[in-house]
C-alpha positions in Angstrom: 27.3 -12.0 145.2 24.5 -11.7 142.6 21.0 -11.0 143.8 18.3 -13.5 142.8 15.4 -11.1 143.6 13.2 -10.1 140.7 13.1 -6.4 139.9 10.1 -4.6 138.4 12.0 -4.6 135.0 12.1 -8.5 135.1 8.3 -8.5 135.3 7.7 -6.1 132.4 7.4 -3.2 134.7 4.6 -4.7 136.9 4.9 -4.6 140.7 4.3 -7.9 142.6 0.9 -6.5 143.7 -0.1 -5.8 140.1 1.0 -9.2 138.9 -0.9 -10.9 141.8 -4.0 -8.8 141.0 -3.8 -9.7 137.3 -3.5 -13.4 138.2 -6.5 -13.2 140.6 -8.6 -11.4 138.0 -7.7 -14.1 135.4 -8.6 -16.9 137.9 -12.0 -15.2 138.6 -12.7 -14.8 134.8 -11.6 -18.4 134.2 -14.1 -19.6 136.8 -16.8 -17.6 135.1 -15.9 -19.1 131.7 -16.2 -22.6 133.2 -19.4 -22.1 135.2 -21.4 -20.0 132.8 -20.0 -20.9 129.3 -18.6 -24.4 129.5 -15.2 -23.1 128.4 -12.8 -25.2 130.6 -9.7 -23.2 130.3 -6.8 -22.9 132.8 -4.8 -19.9 133.9 -1.2 -19.8 133.0 0.0 -18.0 136.1 3.3 -17.1 134.6 1.7 -15.1 131.8 -1.7 -14.4 133.3 -3.4 -15.9 130.3 -6.5 -18.1 130.2 -5.7 -21.1 128.0 -8.3 -23.4 126.4 -7.3 -26.7 124.8 -8.9 -27.4 121.5 -11.0 -30.6 121.5 -14.5 -30.3 122.9 -14.3 -26.7 121.7 -13.1 -26.0 118.2 -11.7 -22.8 116.7 -11.4 -21.2 113.2 -9.0 -18.3 113.0 -9.0 -15.8 110.2 -8.3 -12.1 109.3 -10.9 -9.8 110.8 -12.1 -8.6 107.3 -13.0 -12.2 106.4 -14.4 -12.7 109.9 -16.7 -9.7 109.4 -18.0 -11.3 106.2 -18.5 -14.7 107.9 -20.3 -13.2 110.8 -22.5 -11.1 108.4 -23.3 -14.2 106.3 -24.4 -16.1 109.4 -26.5 -13.2 110.7 -28.3 -12.7 107.3 -29.2 -16.4 107.4 -30.7 -16.0 110.9 -27.9 -18.0 112.6 -26.1 -17.3 115.8 -22.3 -16.7 115.5 -21.2 -17.9 118.9 -18.2 -16.5 120.7 -15.7 -14.6 118.6 -12.4 -13.4 120.0 -10.8 -10.3 118.4 -7.1 -9.8 118.2 -7.0 -6.1 117.3 -3.2 -5.8 117.0 -2.9 -8.6 114.5 -6.3 -8.0 112.8 -7.5 -11.5 113.4 -10.7 -13.1 114.7 -11.1 -16.6 116.3 -14.6 -18.2 116.1 -15.1 -20.7 118.8 -17.2 -23.7 117.7 -18.5 -27.0 118.8 -16.0 -30.0 118.7 -13.7 -30.2 115.6 -14.6 -33.0 113.2 -12.0 -34.8 111.0 -12.4 -32.2 108.2 -9.2 -30.5 109.5 -7.4 -33.4 107.8 -8.9 -32.4 104.4 -6.0 -31.0 102.3 -8.4 -29.1 99.9 -9.9 -27.4 102.9 -6.5 -26.6 104.3 -5.5 -25.1 100.9 -8.7 -23.0 100.6 -8.2 -21.6 104.1 -4.5 -21.0 103.6 -5.1 -18.9 100.5 -7.1 -16.4 102.6 -4.8 -16.6 105.7 -7.4 -18.6 107.7 -6.9 -21.9 109.6 -8.5 -24.5 111.8 -7.0 -24.9 115.3 -6.0 -28.5 115.6 -7.1 -30.8 118.4 -4.7 -30.5 121.3 -3.5 -27.0 120.4 -4.4 -24.0 122.6 -6.5 -20.9 122.2 -6.1 -18.0 124.6 -9.4 -16.6 125.9 -9.6 -12.9 126.8 -8.5 -12.1 130.3 -9.3 -8.8 132.1 -5.6 -7.7 131.6 -5.9 -8.5 127.8 -9.1 -6.5 127.5 -7.6 -3.5 129.4 -4.6 -3.4 127.1 -6.7 -4.1 123.9 -4.6 -7.1 123.1 -7.5 -9.7 123.1 -11.2 -8.9 123.4 -14.6 -10.4 122.7 -16.0 -9.3 119.4 -19.0 -11.5 120.2 -19.0 -12.6 123.9 -20.1 -16.1 124.8 -23.9 -16.6 125.4 -24.3 -19.4 127.9 -22.6 -22.5 126.5 -23.7 -22.0 122.9 -21.2 -22.6 120.2 -22.1 -23.1 116.5 -21.2 -26.3 114.8 -17.7 -26.5 113.5 -18.9 -27.4 110.0 -21.2 -24.3 110.0 -18.3 -21.9 110.6 -16.1 -23.8 108.1 -18.8 -23.7 105.4 -19.4 -19.9 105.9 -15.6 -19.3 105.8 -15.2 -21.4 102.7 -18.1 -19.6 101.0 -16.6 -16.2 101.8 -13.1 -17.4 100.9 -14.2 -18.4 97.4 -15.9 -15.1 96.8 -12.8 -13.3 98.1 -10.6 -15.3 95.8 -12.8 -14.7 92.8 -12.8 -10.9 93.3 -8.9 -10.9 93.4 -8.4 -12.8 90.1 -7.5 -10.7 87.1 -10.5 -9.9 84.9 -13.1 -10.6 87.6 -15.6 -8.0 88.6 
C-alpha cells in the first residue's frame, strides 16, 4: 500500500512547521499591505506568495538597468517613484502605479516597450508582492518600499519608461554616439 503522507522532499525540503510559519508570515505581511498601503493582495497558501490582481493598481515591468534610469529621471524631476519591486535573480523591476488606463492597448507603446524588454501588466493579471520568505531568500524584495498608499500615475511611469527606452534605442544604433 502506498503512503499518501507528504515527505519533507515533497515540500521542497521544508518541514510542516516551517511551511506553516512562512504562510503565517505571509498572511501578516498581506494584512499590513492592505491596511497601510492599499495593496489588496491575497495569500496563495500553496506557494506562500502574496498575489495582487492588476486593476486598481497597475504595474510596469522592465529590466533593472532601465528601471534605474526611470527611477533616476523621476527623482531628478522631483517626483516620487512609488513602490518598486526588485527581482534580483532575473534582473527585473516592477513599478507599481495607479490604475492602468487604456494605453496598454496602444500597439506603438507595446512595440516600444517590447524593444527594451519592458511591459505593462494587463488588467486581471497578477503581480506577486514581496513576502518575508521571498525577502529572506533574495528572490523578491522592495527596491523602493510603499509609502502609505501612494502610487504614481500609470501614465507618468509609462512616459518616463518611453523616454528612457528611446534614448537606450538611440545609443544602440550603429553610428550613434
